[in-house]
C-alpha positions, 0 to 999 in steps of 0.5 A: 531509522536512516536520515536523509537530506532531500531537496524539493523545489529548492527547499532542503528537508531532513527526513527519517525513513524506517524500513518496514518488513512484513505487512505494511502498516498505515503510514505515520507521518512525523517530520523532524526539523531540518538540521543546518547543512554547511553551504545550504540555504536555511530550510523553509518548509513550503507546506504545513509540518505535521506535529511530532509524534508523542512519546507514547506512539499509538499502534497503527492498524495494519493494512492488509489486502486480504480480509477473512470473513465467514464466507471466505477470504476477501481479496482486496485491491492494494492500490487504485488502478485498472484490472488488465487481466482476470486470470481467475474463474468462478468455481476454480480451485486455487493455491496460495500465491497463485496469480488471480489478477493483474492490476496496472497502477502508475504504468506498472503491472502488479500481480494480485495473488491468492492469499490461501488455498481454496475455491473462488466463490466470487469474482467482482471485477472484469478486465478494464475495470477501474478499482480503488484501494480496498475494493473487493476483487474476489472471495476465496472460500 
């Protein structure tokens, strides 16, 4: 964990940030009280502070853009955005890591790749479609 001092709208906050490698977990919010800093105004949060985590933290469910089913692997949208390119076609054979879609979110293009080798069984979006987190974009069998 690394500690940082962050100023938001003139209010000073001390935050702890943990680097997560591999799959991303559902975010767990724990706000530590700010430590006094020389020559800084007292910290007064303007928003309610989340309760501190208990001494026995619960395991957060892992979020994954791919869900396996009996029908195949479902490729899900990792974030809300707009599909700007559909590179996959139904019935096409794809390899793991091959780009299937390009999703624009916050003016950035994100490549959505095949999670495994297989055949595209289903495509559920078209170019220009708006998607939400978790929407099923395709199924690979």
